[in-house]
Every structure is written in structure tokens, then in C-alpha cells.
C-alpha positions as CSV (number, residue, x, y, z in Angstrom):
1,M,109.3,77.1,97.3
2,T,109.3,73.8,99.2
3,E,105.8,72.7,100.3
4,V,105.5,72.8,104.1
5,I,104.4,69.4,105.5
6,G,102.2,69.5,108.7
7,R,103.4,67.0,111.2
8,A,101.8,66.1,114.5
9,G,103.4,64.4,117.5
10,F,104.5,64.9,121.1
11,H,107.6,64.5,123.2
12,A,107.5,63.1,126.8
13,Q,110.0,63.3,129.6
14,H,109.5,61.9,133.1
15,A,110.7,62.9,136.6
16,K,110.7,61.1,139.9
17,S,110.7,63.6,142.7
18,V,107.5,65.6,143.1
19,S,109.7,68.6,144.0
20,E,110.9,68.8,140.4
21,R,107.6,70.2,139.4
22,V,108.6,73.6,140.9
23,A,111.5,74.0,138.4
24,V,109.4,72.7,135.5
25,L,106.6,75.2,136.2
26,H,109.1,78.1,136.7
27,E,110.1,77.8,133.0
28,M,106.8,76.5,131.7
29,M,104.7,79.4,133.1
30,R,107.3,82.1,133.1
31,E,105.0,84.7,131.7
32,L,103.2,84.9,135.1
33,D,105.9,87.2,136.4
34,E,108.5,89.5,134.9
35,A,111.4,88.1,136.9
36,S,110.9,84.6,135.5
37,I,110.7,86.0,131.9
38,Q,114.0,87.8,132.3
39,Y,115.6,84.8,134.0
40,W,114.8,82.3,131.2
41,A,115.3,84.8,128.3
42,K,119.0,85.0,129.4
43,R,119.3,81.2,129.2
44,N,117.2,80.5,126.1
45,P,118.0,82.6,123.0
46,N,114.8,81.3,121.3
47,I,112.6,83.3,123.7
48,V,111.1,86.5,122.2
49,V,110.3,88.6,125.3
50,S,107.9,90.9,123.5
51,D,105.7,87.9,122.7
52,E,105.5,86.5,126.2
53,Y,102.2,88.2,126.8
54,L,100.7,85.8,124.1
55,N,101.3,82.7,126.3
56,E,98.4,81.1,128.1
57,A,98.8,79.3,131.4
58,M,96.0,77.0,132.4
59,V,95.3,75.0,135.6
60,N,93.0,72.0,136.2
61,D,89.8,73.2,138.0
62,G,89.2,69.8,139.6
63,A,85.8,69.5,137.9
64,G,86.9,68.1,134.5
65,G,88.0,71.4,132.9
66,F,90.7,74.0,132.9
67,V,90.8,77.7,133.9
68,R,93.4,80.5,133.5
69,C,96.2,80.2,136.0
70,S,97.4,83.3,137.8
71,D,99.9,81.7,140.1
72,R,102.0,78.6,139.6
73,Q,101.2,77.5,143.2
74,Q,97.6,76.7,141.9
75,V,99.1,73.9,139.8
76,L,101.3,72.7,142.6
77,D,98.4,72.6,145.1
78,Y,96.2,70.6,142.7
79,G,99.0,68.1,142.1
80,A,99.6,67.9,145.9
81,K,96.0,66.9,146.5
82,R,96.4,64.0,144.0
83,V,99.7,62.9,145.6
84,G,97.8,62.7,148.9
85,K,95.4,60.1,147.4
86,V,98.2,57.7,146.4
87,G,98.0,54.7,148.8
88,R,101.6,53.4,148.6
89,K,104.7,55.4,149.5
90,F,107.0,56.5,146.7
91,T,110.2,54.5,146.4
92,E,113.4,56.5,146.5
93,D,116.3,56.1,144.1
94,R,119.1,53.8,145.2
95,P,122.5,53.0,143.7
96,D,122.8,50.2,141.3
97,P,125.2,47.5,142.6
98,Q,126.9,47.1,139.2
99,T,127.0,50.6,137.8
100,G,126.7,52.7,140.9
101,K,124.1,54.9,139.2
102,M,120.9,55.9,141.1
103,K,117.8,54.1,139.8
104,G,114.6,52.4,140.9
105,G,112.7,55.4,142.2
106,T,109.0,56.0,141.6
107,V,108.3,58.2,138.5
108,T,105.6,60.7,139.6
109,T,105.6,63.4,136.9
110,T,105.5,63.6,133.1
111,L,106.2,66.7,131.0
112,I,104.7,66.5,127.5
113,V,105.5,69.0,124.7
114,A,103.5,69.1,121.4
115,H,104.3,71.6,118.6
116,L,101.9,73.3,116.2
117,P,102.2,71.8,112.7
118,K,104.2,74.1,110.4
119,S,101.3,73.9,107.9
120,M,99.4,76.0,110.5
121,C,102.3,78.5,110.8
122,V,103.8,81.4,109.0
123,E,107.6,81.3,108.5
124,S,109.9,84.2,109.4
125,V,113.0,83.3,107.4
126,G,116.5,84.0,109.0
127,F,115.0,85.2,112.3
128,Y,117.5,83.5,114.6
129,P,121.3,83.6,114.1
130,I,123.2,80.4,114.7
131,L,125.6,81.2,117.5
132,D,128.8,79.4,118.5
133,K,128.1,77.7,121.8
134,K,131.5,78.6,123.4
135,T,132.0,82.2,122.1
136,G,128.4,83.3,121.6
137,Q,129.4,84.8,118.2
138,P,127.5,84.3,115.0
139,V,128.6,81.3,112.9
140,V,129.3,82.1,109.2
141,D,128.9,79.9,106.1
142,S,131.4,79.2,103.4
143,D,130.7,82.6,101.7
144,G,131.2,84.5,105.0
145,N,127.5,85.2,105.6
146,P,126.0,84.6,109.1
147,M,124.1,81.3,109.3
148,T,120.5,81.6,110.4
149,R,117.3,79.6,111.0
150,S,113.7,80.4,110.7
151,R,111.0,81.2,113.3
152,W,107.5,79.9,112.9
153,V,104.5,81.8,114.3
154,A,100.8,80.7,114.4
155,R,98.8,81.7,111.4
156,D,95.8,82.1,113.7
157,R,96.1,81.9,117.5
158,D,92.5,80.9,118.0
159,E,93.1,78.1,115.5
160,A,96.2,77.1,117.3
161,R,94.4,77.1,120.7
162,K,91.8,74.8,119.3
163,Y,94.5,72.4,117.9
164,F,96.2,72.2,121.3
165,E,92.9,71.6,123.0
166,D,92.2,68.7,120.6
167,V,95.7,67.3,121.4
168,L,94.9,67.5,125.1
169,E,91.6,65.8,124.6
170,Y,93.4,62.8,123.0
171,L,96.2,62.6,125.6
172,G,93.7,62.8,128.5
173,R,91.5,60.1,126.9
174,D,94.1,57.6,125.6
175,V,97.6,58.3,127.0
176,I,97.8,59.9,130.5
177,P,97.1,57.3,133.2
178,G,94.7,59.5,135.2
179,G,92.9,60.8,132.2
180,A,92.1,64.6,132.1
181,D,92.3,64.6,135.9
182,G,95.9,63.6,135.7
183,I,96.8,66.8,133.7
184,L,97.8,69.3,136.4
185,G,98.2,72.2,134.1
186,Y,99.4,73.3,130.7
187,D,100.8,76.4,128.9
188,I,100.3,77.4,125.3
189,Q,103.5,79.2,124.2
190,H,103.8,81.6,121.3
191,S,107.1,83.3,122.3
192,E,109.7,80.8,121.0
193,S,110.8,79.4,117.7
194,T,107.6,77.3,117.1
195,P,104.2,77.6,118.9
196,H,103.9,74.7,121.3
197,V,102.0,73.5,124.4
198,Q,103.8,72.2,127.5
199,I,101.7,69.8,129.6
200,L,102.5,68.9,133.2
201,A,100.8,65.6,134.2
202,D,101.2,63.0,137.0
203,T,101.4,59.2,136.6
204,F,98.5,58.3,138.9
205,A,95.3,56.5,138.0
206,P,92.3,55.4,140.1
207,D,93.0,52.4,142.3
208,P,90.5,49.7,141.3
209,K,90.7,48.2,144.8
210,K,90.1,51.4,146.8
211,D,87.5,54.1,146.4
212,D,88.7,57.6,145.9
213,A,92.4,56.4,146.0
214,L,95.1,56.5,143.3
215,R,98.0,54.3,142.4
216,V,101.1,54.8,140.3
217,E,100.6,53.6,136.7
218,T,103.9,54.7,135.1
219,S,105.0,51.4,133.7
220,R,101.5,50.5,132.4
221,A,101.3,53.8,130.6
222,W,104.8,54.6,129.4
223,F,107.2,51.6,129.9
224,S,107.1,47.8,129.9
225,H,104.6,46.1,132.2
226,R,103.7,42.4,132.6
227,S,100.0,43.2,132.3
228,V,100.3,45.0,128.9
229,L,100.8,42.7,126.0
230,D,101.1,43.1,122.3
231,E,99.1,41.3,119.5
232,H,101.6,38.4,119.8
233,G,101.1,38.0,123.5
234,K,104.5,39.4,124.4
235,Q,105.1,42.1,127.0
236,K,104.7,45.4,125.1
237,S,107.7,47.8,125.2
238,G,107.6,51.5,125.9
239,K,108.7,52.3,122.4
240,A,105.9,50.3,120.9
241,K,103.4,52.1,123.2
242,M,104.7,55.4,122.0
243,R,104.3,54.4,118.4
244,D,100.7,53.5,119.1
245,Y,100.1,56.8,120.9
246,H,101.4,58.8,118.0
247,A,99.4,56.8,115.5
248,G,96.3,57.3,117.6
249,L,97.0,61.1,117.9
250,K,97.5,61.5,114.1
251,Q,94.3,59.6,113.4
252,H,92.4,61.6,116.0
253,L,93.6,64.9,114.4
254,I,93.0,63.7,110.8
255,D,89.4,62.7,111.8
256,L,88.9,66.2,113.0
257,G,90.0,67.6,109.6
258,Y,93.5,68.8,110.3
259,D,95.9,68.9,107.4
260,I,98.7,66.8,108.8
261,S,100.9,64.0,107.4
262,P,100.3,60.5,108.7
263,D,104.0,59.8,108.7
264,F,105.8,59.4,112.0
265,D,108.8,61.5,112.8
266,E,110.7,58.9,114.9
267,E,113.9,61.0,115.2
268,R,112.0,63.8,116.9
269,H,109.6,61.9,119.1
270,L,111.1,58.6,120.2
271,V,114.3,59.8,121.8
272,G,115.1,61.3,125.2
273,M,116.3,64.5,123.6
274,G,114.7,67.8,124.7
275,K,113.9,70.7,122.4
276,E,117.0,72.7,123.4
277,E,119.4,69.8,122.9
278,Y,117.7,68.8,119.6
279,T,118.1,72.4,118.3
280,S,121.7,72.6,119.4
281,T,122.5,69.3,117.6
282,Q,120.8,70.5,114.4
283,D,122.9,73.8,114.5
284,K,126.1,71.8,114.8
285,M,125.2,69.6,111.9
286,R,124.4,72.7,109.8
287,V,127.9,74.0,110.6
288,V,129.6,70.7,109.7
289,E,127.6,70.4,106.4
290,D,128.6,73.9,105.5
291,A,132.2,73.1,106.1
292,A,132.0,70.1,103.8
293,K,130.3,72.2,101.1
294,R,133.1,74.7,101.4
295,V,135.8,72.0,100.8
296,I,133.8,70.6,97.9
297,K,133.5,74.1,96.4
298,Q,137.3,74.7,96.7
299,R,137.9,71.2,95.2
300,R,135.8,72.0,92.2
301,T,137.6,75.3,91.7
302,F,141.0,73.5,91.8
303,D,139.8,70.8,89.4
304,A,138.6,73.5,86.9
305,R,142.0,75.2,87.1
306,V,143.8,71.9,86.5
307,E,141.7,71.2,83.4
308,V,142.4,74.7,82.0
309,A,146.2,74.1,82.6
310,K,146.0,70.7,80.8
311,E,144.2,72.2,77.8
312,F,146.7,75.1,77.7
313,L,149.7,72.6,77.7
314,E,148.2,70.5,74.9
315,T,147.5,73.6,72.7
316,K,151.0,75.1,73.2
317,K,152.8,71.7,72.6
318,A,150.9,71.4,69.3
319,G,152.0,74.9,68.4
320,L,155.7,74.1,69.2
321,D,155.5,71.0,67.1
322,D,154.3,73.0,64.1
323,R,157.1,75.6,64.4
324,E,159.7,72.9,64.7
325,G,158.4,71.4,61.5
326,I,158.8,74.8,59.7
327,L,162.4,75.0,60.8
328,D,163.1,71.4,59.6
329,R,161.7,72.3,56.2
330,R,163.8,75.4,56.0
331,E,166.9,73.5,56.8
332,A,166.1,70.9,54.1
333,E,166.2,73.8,51.5
334,L,169.9,74.6,52.3
335,P,171.4,71.8,50.1
336,K,169.5,73.2,47.1
337,L,171.1,76.6,47.7
338,R,174.5,75.0,47.9
339,R,174.0,73.2,44.6
340,K,172.9,76.4,42.9
341,A,176.1,78.1,43.9
342,S,178.3,75.1,42.8
343,D,176.6,75.1,39.4
344,E,177.8,78.6,38.5
345,G,181.2,77.0,37.9
346,R,183.4,80.0,38.4
347,S,185.2,81.1,41.4
348,E,183.7,84.6,41.0
349,G,180.4,83.2,40.6
350,L,181.0,80.7,43.4
351,S,182.2,83.5,45.6
352,K,179.2,85.6,44.7
353,A,176.9,82.6,45.2
354,Q,178.5,81.9,48.6
355,Q,177.8,85.5,49.5
356,I,174.3,85.2,48.3
357,F,174.0,81.9,50.1
358,K,175.3,83.3,53.4
359,K,173.1,86.4,53.1
360,E,170.1,84.3,52.2
361,V,170.7,81.9,55.0
362,D,171.4,84.6,57.6
363,S,168.3,86.5,56.4
364,R,166.0,83.5,56.5
365,L,167.4,82.3,59.9
366,T,166.9,85.8,61.3
367,D,163.4,85.9,59.9
368,L,162.6,82.5,61.4
369,L,164.5,82.2,64.6
370,I,164.0,85.6,66.2
371,P,160.2,85.6,65.9
372,A,160.1,82.0,66.9
373,Q,162.1,82.7,70.1
374,A,159.9,85.6,70.9
375,R,156.8,83.5,70.5
376,L,158.3,80.7,72.6
377,Q,159.0,83.1,75.3
378,R,155.5,84.4,75.3
379,Q,154.2,80.9,75.4
380,R,156.4,80.1,78.4
381,D,155.1,83.2,80.2
382,E,151.5,82.2,79.4
383,L,152.0,78.7,80.6
384,E,153.7,79.9,83.8
385,E,150.7,82.2,84.5
386,E,148.2,79.4,84.0
387,M,150.2,77.0,86.3
388,A,150.4,79.8,88.9
389,K,146.6,80.1,88.8
390,A,146.3,76.3,89.2
391,S,148.7,76.5,92.2
392,H,146.7,79.3,93.8
393,A,143.5,77.3,93.4
394,R,145.3,74.4,95.1
395,Q,146.4,76.7,98.0
396,Q,142.8,77.8,98.4
397,Y,141.7,74.1,98.6
398,V,144.5,73.3,101.1
399,A,143.4,76.4,103.2
400,A,139.7,75.3,103.1
401,S,140.8,71.8,104.1
402,A,142.8,73.2,107.1
403,K,139.8,75.2,108.3
404,F,137.6,72.0,107.9
405,D,140.2,70.1,110.0
406,H,140.1,72.8,112.6
407,L,136.3,72.7,112.8
408,I,136.4,68.9,113.1
409,K,139.0,69.2,116.0
410,I,136.6,71.6,117.8
411,L,133.8,69.2,117.4
412,E,135.8,66.2,118.5
413,P,134.7,66.5,122.2
414,T,131.1,66.5,121.1
415,V,131.6,63.5,118.8
416,E,133.5,61.6,121.5
417,E,130.6,62.4,123.9
418,W,128.2,61.0,121.2
419,K,130.3,57.8,121.0
420,Q,130.1,57.3,124.7
421,A,126.3,57.3,124.7
422,N,124.7,54.0,125.6
423,P,123.3,52.5,122.3
424,H,120.7,50.6,124.3
425,T,118.9,53.7,125.4
426,E,116.5,55.8,123.4
427,R,118.8,58.8,123.6
428,G,121.7,56.7,122.6
429,R,119.9,55.5,119.4
430,K,119.2,59.1,118.4
431,I,122.7,60.2,119.0
432,A,123.9,57.1,116.9
433,K,121.8,58.4,114.0
434,Q,123.3,61.9,114.4
435,L,126.8,60.3,114.5
436,S,126.0,58.3,111.4
437,V,125.2,61.6,109.5
438,Y,128.5,63.1,110.8
439,E,130.5,60.1,109.7
440,Q,128.9,60.2,106.2
441,I,130.1,63.8,105.9
442,M,133.6,62.9,107.1
443,Q,133.6,60.0,104.6
444,R,132.7,62.3,101.7
445,A,135.4,64.8,102.8
446,A,138.0,61.9,102.9
447,E,137.0,60.9,99.3
448,I,137.4,64.5,98.1
449,R,140.9,64.7,99.7
450,A,141.9,61.3,98.3
451,N,141.0,62.4,94.8
452,A,142.9,65.7,95.3
453,E,146.0,63.8,96.4
454,L,145.7,61.4,93.4
455,D,145.4,64.3,90.9
456,E,148.4,66.0,92.5
457,A,150.5,62.8,92.2
458,E,149.5,62.3,88.5
459,G,149.9,66.0,87.7
460,P,150.0,67.1,84.0
461,D,153.5,66.8,82.3
462,G,154.6,70.2,81.0
463,P,157.3,71.0,78.5
464,S,160.9,71.3,79.7
465,F,162.6,74.6,78.9
């Protein structure tokens, strides 16, 4: 069994309009009313409705702590009070003169998601079926079995709660601009594929120039800002800040005694890809990898059949050569028989010798030729059977290749969408890595096909009948 590695990290997404908090909380704290549970369960197949009661919604109490939340409006009200303390008005998005895209608005809200390390979980293997996004039907592997993925549940929910509280402590101390006060609320969720906490925070910090006022600190905290420099005196990028935040979080948790890896999972935590999109992408890659394995398996079967056919041909050709040698030796004995008849010297003797000779020759030829012809026929039949098997294996390989081509055709829109992604964005760099894996699979499939076509062109020479 592969050793499970505990990894720690978080994923952050930002929003501009304060009104977006309503939609975020509707999903984040769905366990607060039955209608919300049913609404999101229809849209998220990872949700296990029977476990929704395990989720814990918390709201900032305004006094440096958190209490259980009974209504999402409590979180919105707390956030509205902090918005009222911001001195400057928020800037609205406006169209970019070059691209036409809306940009430039004030970022007011951050959603942070942190998962429980798998070393603190118990795996439920094959819990979720992998479903086709268009048809909703289960996807099957090369053996015809439904493809699945695991679900992870907390080994101990109290232990999980303590872990998430320690994560919150670090984020409130070293990451979120307004500290713990900037965390509007959070929800510990045990009802999906992996236990995780969702944290709703604002981007406001105390204004050093005005008492009891706040100012927007989005760029200083999350992106590039002229006042935040690296060790070389250069303006620090948002990506560099995220690396430092993750390193700090890992060290914080290791110091507290958690068994986690110090490695950084860049693919999961430094791209703008949410948990749903990330899971969907991984499912697609599993399907493509399985299709490639299917082609490789069929190719190996075809190669084995070809090798058997080659060995069969060599063996039978050697047997034919031996039998032709026997016939040649028998024919070489005929002159001796003729000389024997001639030496008898008399016409009667000659006649008798000729009769004996004819009878001897006919008998020997019958004894040699008839069995030889029967054996040759059997060998032809056996050879044809082996070549038929090799042909069948080839047909299976061709059919598997056709299915693989069909799957690739289905995936073409997704691949084209990946190719259109802006490589200068964090999301684009993630998609570029996914596209690289996809192209490696395609390159391997192309090599397999090239080898198959070469073998077919150089096919083994069989005897001509």
C-alpha cells in the first residue's frame, strides 16, 4: 500500500463586489437550511447529504473570537459593519481600452479553502463514480469496469477542528490584511470528498492615518505593491507572497507537531483553479490515460501474436526443408535400381527387373509423397490459423485505436479551450501543465502507432503455396 503523505496548504480566490458574498455564503453555509442543501447537492455530486449535519458554521463575534452561526445574515451584517469603516469609496470595474474586458475594480472579498491533510483522514476507496460531463453516465476503463475515485473522511473530527483552528490562527496573524477581525466567518465541511474549511474574509486593514477606520489592503497582501519589496529590493510579486505564505503555514503546523510534508504543491495552490474545476480536470486526465493504456495493451497483444506467427513460420519452413531433402535422397537412389536391372542381362530378367523397379518406385513414391502431401496440408492449415489469430489481434488493436481517436475528438473542444488560455495568468500556467501531460500521452500514442505501422510494412514473409 502506498504511504499517504500529509500536505498542507490553502487556495485563495478574490471577488470585487461586496454583494458576491451572498452567493458564496449560500454554498459555504448550506447546512443552515434544508433548501440550500438540496439546491447544492443537485449541482455538486461530491456532496453527501447525510453528512451535512457534521458541518460547522462559525461567525466572527466582534470580540476577537468566533461563535456558532445560525443564520448567514449574521456574517453579512458583521462584514457590512467593516465596509462602513472604509474611508475611500470602492472603485467600479471599467472596460479596458485595448481588450474591452472589465477590470480595475476594488477587490473587497477573499474566499480561502484549506483541506485536511490525507494523513489525518481515512480513505473510502471507489466511493465516487467518474461521470461523463455531457451524458452523466459512468465512465468505464479499458476492461469495461466503471472508473471511480476515493473519498477521504476525518479520522477524528475533534482533531480536524483543532487543525483548522490552527490554520485560521496563522492566516489571521500573517496573511489576511485585517488579521482575525478580517475573517467574517468560516465553515468546516465534512460532507464532500475531503474535509476542508472555507473562510470568508475581507481585504481591509486598520488605516494608520485615521482612528477606528479601515482601508483596502488587497495589493499589499495578495498582489504586487510598490511598498512591499523582496530581499533584492525589487517589488514582490503576488506569486512570491503566496510561496512565503505557504512556507510559513507549513512551518507553523510542523512546529505544532502535525505530520505534514514540507513540500509545496504548486499545481494545487498557485493557480486560479477552484476545487470543482480541478477535480473535473483530473477526471478527464484519468480517462485519457486509461485510453492510452488500452491502446498499449492492444499493441502488446498484437506484438505477441506476430512473434508467435514468426516462430511458427520458421519452424514449418525448417520442417519443409527436411522433407525436401528426404525426397532428393530417394530420387538419387533410382539410378542404382536401374543399374541393378540392367546387370541381369536377359530380357526376361530385364523385364522382371523393370517390373520390380516400377513396383519399387511406385511403392516408395506412394509411401513418401502421400504422407508428405498430407503433412504439408496440415502445416498450411496450422499456418493459416496462426496468421488468422495475428490478423484478429491486429483488428483489436485497430478498433482500440479508433476508440482512442473518438475520445480524443470528444476532448478536442476542451484541449482547444486550454490552448486559448492566457499563458501569462496563473490559471493559464496551470492549464499549460495539464496540456503538457495531455501532449505527452498523445506523443506516446503516436509512437505506438508508428511502431505498429512499421511492423505491418515489414510483415514476416511466409511460404508461397
